[in-house]
C-alpha positions in Angstrom: 22.5 27.4 -10.0 25.5 28.7 -12.0 26.5 29.6 -8.9 27.3 25.9 -8.2 28.2 25.2 -11.8 31.5 27.9 -11.5 32.5 25.9 -7.8 32.5 22.5 -9.8 34.3 23.9 -12.5 36.9 25.8 -10.4 37.3 22.3 -8.7 37.7 20.3 -11.6 40.3 22.9 -12.9 41.8 22.7 -9.8 41.9 19.0 -9.9 43.0 18.9 -13.4 45.9 21.3 -12.4 46.6 19.2 -9.5 47.6 15.6 -11.5 49.6 17.7 -14.2 51.8 19.4 -11.4 51.9 15.9 -9.6 53.2 14.5 -13.3 55.8 17.2 -13.6 57.3 16.4 -10.3 57.0 12.1 -10.9 59.1 12.9 -14.5 61.8 14.5 -12.6 63.4 11.0 -12.2 61.6 8.9 -14.9 60.6 9.6 -18.7 56.6 9.8 -19.6 57.1 6.2 -21.4 56.9 5.0 -17.6 54.8 7.3 -15.9 52.0 5.2 -14.0 48.2 6.5 -14.1 48.2 5.5 -10.8 51.4 6.6 -10.0 50.0 10.3 -10.6 46.2 9.8 -8.7 48.0 8.6 -5.4 50.4 11.5 -5.6 47.5 13.8 -5.8 45.2 12.0 -3.3 42.3 11.1 -6.2 40.9 7.8 -7.2 42.7 6.0 -10.2 39.1 6.5 -12.2 39.0 10.5 -11.2 42.2 10.7 -13.9 39.9 9.8 -16.7 37.8 13.2 -16.3 40.5 15.2 -17.2 42.7 13.1 -19.5 42.2 10.4 -21.8 45.3 9.1 -21.2 49.1 9.3 -19.2 49.9 10.2 -23.5 47.2 13.1 -23.5 48.6 14.2 -20.0 52.1 14.7 -21.9 50.4 16.7 -24.8 48.8 18.8 -21.9 52.2 19.4 -20.1 53.7 19.9 -23.2 51.5 23.0 -23.7 52.0 24.0 -20.4 55.9 23.5 -20.5 56.2 25.4 -24.0 53.7 28.1 -22.9 56.0 29.2 -20.4 59.1 29.5 -22.9 56.8 31.2 -25.7 57.7 34.9 -23.4 60.9 34.6 -23.4 61.9 33.1 -27.5 59.4 35.5 -28.1 61.5 38.8 -26.3 64.6 37.7 -27.5 63.9 37.5 -31.5 61.6 41.3 -30.8 64.7 43.1 -29.2 65.7 46.1 -30.2 69.4 45.6 -29.5 72.3 45.6 -31.7 73.8 41.6 -32.0 76.1 41.5 -29.2 74.0 43.2 -26.6 70.7 40.7 -28.1 72.9 37.9 -28.2 74.0 38.3 -24.5 70.5 39.5 -23.3 68.9 36.0 -24.7 71.7 33.8 -22.9 70.7 35.6 -20.2 67.2 35.6 -20.6 67.7 31.7 -21.3 69.6 31.2 -18.3 67.0 33.2 -15.7 64.0 30.6 -17.6 65.9 27.4 -16.6 65.8 28.8 -13.1 62.0 29.5 -13.1 61.0 26.1 -14.4 63.7 23.6 -14.7 61.2 20.6 -14.3 59.8 22.2 -17.9 62.5 22.5 -19.6 64.1 18.9 -18.5 60.2 17.9 -19.6 60.6 19.0 -22.5 64.8 18.1 -23.2 63.9 14.1 -22.5 60.1 13.9 -24.3 61.4 15.9 -27.4 62.6 12.4 -28.6 61.2 10.1 -26.3 59.0 7.2 -26.3 55.5 8.5 -26.6 54.3 9.5 -30.0 51.8 11.9 -29.3 53.8 14.0 -27.1 56.9 14.0 -29.5 54.6 15.5 -32.3 53.1 17.6 -30.1 56.4 19.4 -29.7 57.7 19.5 -33.1 54.3 20.8 -33.7 55.0 23.6 -30.9 58.5 24.5 -31.8 57.2 24.4 -35.8 54.9 27.3 -34.4 57.5 28.8 -32.7 60.0 28.7 -35.3 57.1 30.2 -38.2 56.4 32.9 -35.3 60.7 34.2 -35.9 60.5 33.9 -39.1 57.8 36.4 -38.9 59.9 38.8 -36.7 62.9 38.4 -38.3 61.4 39.2 -42.0 60.8 42.5 -40.4 64.7 43.2 -39.5 66.4 45.1 -42.4 69.0 42.5 -42.5 66.7 40.2 -43.6 65.7 41.7 -46.6 66.6 39.6 -49.7 66.1 36.7 -47.8 63.3 34.1 -49.1 61.3 32.4 -46.5 62.2 29.4 -46.7 65.8 30.5 -45.6 64.1 32.9 -43.0 62.7 29.7 -41.5 65.8 27.5 -41.7 67.2 30.6 -39.7 64.4 30.2 -37.6 64.5 27.0 -36.8 68.1 27.8 -35.7 67.1 30.1 -33.0 64.8 27.7 -31.9 66.6 24.9 -31.8 70.2 26.3 -29.9 67.3 28.3 -27.3 66.8 24.8 -26.3 70.1 23.0 -27.1 70.6 26.3 -24.0 68.5 25.6 -22.0 69.8 22.0 -21.6 72.8 23.0 -21.1 71.5 25.5 -18.3 70.1 23.1 -16.7 72.4 20.3 -16.3 74.5 23.3 -14.4 71.9 23.7 -12.4 71.5 20.0 -11.3 75.6 19.5 -10.3 75.2 23.1 -8.3 72.5 21.4 -6.0 74.7 18.0 -5.9 77.9 20.1 -5.1 76.1 21.6 -3.0 74.9 18.5 -1.0 78.4 17.1 -0.6 79.8 20.0 0.9 77.5 21.6 2.9 79.4 23.2 5.9 83.2 22.8 4.8 86.0 23.6 3.0 84.8 21.0 0.3 81.2 23.1 -0.2 83.2 26.2 -1.2 85.6 24.6 -3.5 82.2 22.9 -5.3 80.6 26.5 -5.6 84.1 28.2 -7.3 83.8 24.4 -9.8 79.9 25.8 -10.5 80.9 29.2 -11.4 82.9 28.2 -14.1 80.5 25.4 -15.2 78.0 28.4 -15.6 80.9 30.5 -16.9 81.5 27.5 -19.9 78.0 27.2 -21.0 77.5 31.3 -21.4 80.8 31.6 -23.0 79.7 28.5 -25.7 76.6 29.6 -25.9 76.9 32.9 -26.5 79.5 31.7 -29.1 77.5 29.5 -30.7 74.6 32.2 -31.2 77.7 34.6 -32.5 78.8 31.9 -34.9 75.0 31.3 -36.2 74.4 35.6 -36.8 77.6 35.8 -38.2 76.4 33.0 -40.8 73.4 35.2 -41.5 75.1 38.5 -42.2 77.4 36.2 -45.0 74.6 34.5 -46.3 73.5 36.3 -49.4 77.3 37.3 -50.4 
């Protein structure tokens, strides 16, 4: 009996994940507020009634996507903040990690960037709560740093929010560069135009990297002189 229950539970989890994956694919071209549950169930190949065995609504599905998407972001932020490298090395590493994360999870980055200020209130609130949690964890790590001596908890939390927001902005910029790469690659396949497109894309990526690095350095400089 327990074996049968285990199989059913595994199948239920598989269907739930299939619904999440299908929704994420569909959301590449639209916002959550315009997504219908029938679209999602059709993409998975299950009856619309099956949707309600896993989610109460598309908003509920969106909240689950927030947890999945920001769950993938969590290790990157933690690794960046807890790095033992010097200031400039840490910034360089942070920008590299963000670029890699975008390459690995473009759909997650796109979803959070679009829905953070989107039209579905429970999803906006879920994103804000997750980001607030990130900021609290970053604050706790920053408090261990000797540079934070003399800082109040409120100021450390303000700095933490700056870092988290900057990482999200940088991720969005890298996503735009990656999408431009895909577009230019399709337009210039096999010809001289394609080579020019590649060269142009490298410039876009380098510009994003340079801008993100300078912005992070500006925050870092401000941190060093905040108590002065």
